[in-house]
N, C-alpha and C positions, 0 to 999 in steps of 0.2 A: 521427415527433412524441416529444419522451423524456415521457411523460405522469406529473404525480404521483401520488404513493400516499399512505393516511394512513398507511401505516409505514413510509417514509421513513425514514432514515438522513441520507440526504445530498439535497438539493437544489441546485442548480444551476440559476438563468437569466440567459439576458442578459449572461452576464460578456463585455467586452471588456478585451483586455489589453495592454498600449502599452507598449514601453523605447525614448522616443523618438518618433521619427519613425512607426518600426513597427512593428506591427499584429500581431499574434501570435496570438492570439483575437480572434474579432468576433463577438458573442451563441453563446456557447457556451451552452444546456440540456443538464440533467443528472439524472436520480433515478436512487436508489442504494438499495434497498425496505433495510431490515434482514435479515440475513443471506445477502448475499448477497458472490460472492466476483467482485469484477467485474474485470479485466483494461484496462491502457489500453497502449493501443500508438498509432504513430505516428512519423513519417520525421524524423531529426534536425532539430532549430530547430522544433518542432511545440508544444512547449510542457506538457510529459508533467508536472516535475515541477512546472513554473510550477502545473499548474492543483494542483492536494496540497498547495503552499504556500500558492495564493490559501483553498485549502476546510478547511486548519487556521490561519488569519487572520496568515499572514508572509509574503502579499505582495497587496498593494491593488488588483484592477482599476478600471479608468478608466471603469467601468461594473456595475450588474450588482448579484445579489446569490447569500447564500449560507448554507443556513442549514442546519446541521451539529449532529443531535441534539433537534432543534425549537429549536436557539439562532439566533436570527441574528448572523452575524461580523460582525466592526464595521469588524474590522482594525487598532483602534487600541490593543488587548490586553486590552480588558475580556474577551471575546468568547471571550477561550484560558483566562484567568482563570477563570470562569465556568463552564470549561470540566474543568479541569483533573483530569485523572486518568478522565476521559471519553474519551481517544481516544488511541495511539500511534503513534509514527513510528518506523518503521525504514529509514536514510535508508540513500544505497548502500552506502557505504564503512564502514557499521555505526556512525561521528561516536561511536569511542567515548574515554574521556579516556584517555588511557598512563602515568598517572599514578598514578589508581587502578589497582583490583584489579575483577574481574568483580562482584563482588559489591559493591561501593561504586558501582561505575556503575549497580549495580539501585538502588540505594540511593539515588540524588542527585534524582528526582523524591517519594521519602516525607518528605528530611528537608525539601526545603520545604514540605510542609504542617507538622513541625513539631509536633508532636504525639503518634509514635510513640517506645519506651523502643528500646533500639540494642537489646537483646535480641532483637524482636520484630520487627525491620527486619534481622537475624541470620537470624532463623526465614525469614519469608518471604524475603528471595533465596536461602536454596539448595532452598525451594520453586520458586519461579522457574526455578534455576539445571535443579533435576528435569523444569518444564512443559515445558521445550526440546529436553531429551536430551542436557542436559550432564551429564560425572560430576561424584558430588558438588562435588571440587576443584577444580573451576575456578574455583569463587566466591573462592577465593583466589591465582589467577593472575591474573597483568599482559596484555593484550591485543596484547602481543607474544612472549607464551609461548602460546599456541594459535595454529590450525591457519587458516587463512581460512574455514571450510565452521563452524567452532568458534565463529570470532567472531563469524560470522555470526549462530550461535545466541544467544549473547551478548545484540548488539541486540536480539533480536525479545524476549530475556527484560528486557530494562529496559526497551522497549515496552512489556512487559506488566504491568510492578511493579506501576499501584494501578487494575488489573484494569479498560482498555479497554471500553469497548463496539464500537468499532470502532478501527482496523488500519492504516493506509497503508502500503503496503513500499516502497522504490522502485529495482526490480534487485535484489529480492532471489537472486536464484539466480549474479550476476554476477561471473567469476569462478574458481567453481566448476564442476569436473567432473560430467559424466554423472549418475555416481552421488550426489555430493553434493546438486549440482541437486534429484536423484529423491525426496531424500528432502526434504531441505525442505520438496518439493509438500507431499510424505505428512505434515510434521509440520504444514503450513498448512492442509488439510484438518480433520486430528485435532484444532488447534486451536479451530476454526469450527464445528464441529461439539457439541465438548464445552464451550463455553464458550459459546454461541450468535453470535459474535462476526462483524462487518461488516466485508470486507475490501475494500481499494483498491488492484489491485496494477500498479506501470508495472514492464513486463517486454520483453522480447526474445527471450525465449527461448518456441521454440513448444512446445516440449514442456508447459513450465509455462500455458501459454495450452489446450492439446486438455485438460490432464489433471483441474485444479482452477477454469476460472472457471465460473460460472453464466455471464459474459453479457461480449462487448469490446467496449469504448467505443476506436472512432478516432478519434485526432484529423486531420483533411484539409482543406484549403482553409480554415483559420481555423473550422470547425467541427468539434463531434463528433456520427460517425452510432453511436448505441449497438444490440448486435442479436446473438441467438446467432453460434457459428461457422457456423455450416449459412446460416445469413441473411446471414452477410454474408460469406460468401464467393459467394455470388450477386448480391454488388452491383456494381455496373459501372464503378464509379470504376477506372480505371486504373491508383491506388496499390493496392487493393485488393485488384485482382483478380491483383496482381505478390506483392501479402506472401502471402497466401491462398493461391495457385496455383503460385509460383514452385519449385524444384527444394528446397529445403530443408522448406518445410513438405510436400511429398507424407507422408515418413516419419511428422510428427508427428500428422497430419490421418487418416494410414491407417484408421484406425478410425473416424470422425467423416465418414454420409453426408453429403455436399455435392451444391450443384447439382441436386436434386430427385431421385438417384439413386444 
């Protein structure tokens, strides 16, 4: 059972998600404490991205409730407006506006506030670029002029534009080579520690799960199971067993003791 805590950044209770006659989630319960890095995994069609969209108010569930940073999520847009700036989202493809420079992309959320002078927004954009490890001249470049890894970092800089408390990452290392993926993992760890972020990360990257996640949430059989890597590796469910003990997992988890020994 996923137990509620007083310091929870996210609380999901009894969430049911349906598309037509198909039920994707059937009574999901999840608690994410502040400061945690939570990895979310599951097979194709289990609704990993849908869960993120539900938590941030973009996907209305058929039933259940979500609380984000103490604010009940209403899915009519009001809670999203009330939480503006308190959470950020990095979508799988970065979702940068191709016609805007990196600096202008970072400033999109700032402009929506309507009360920041341009000179301050320019300085803040430069600070966010530096924060995610991009060179200063990246502010003036367009997404098409950046490598895949740099676009991921630019997307993260935009997600951090208003100093959020929670960041949601959808497949942040997808498409990156092992060196680039490892560097991005280290960046997430550093940002969590430096800024006190709570991070919820959908990923298929076993190395990322092993390296940076405090806990893992597994979507299986329309439910959600949470635990540490060692706890989940002992779970008898066939999909979980295959995932955590398959050939691709062995190298990633070589330094993690599972199975009690």
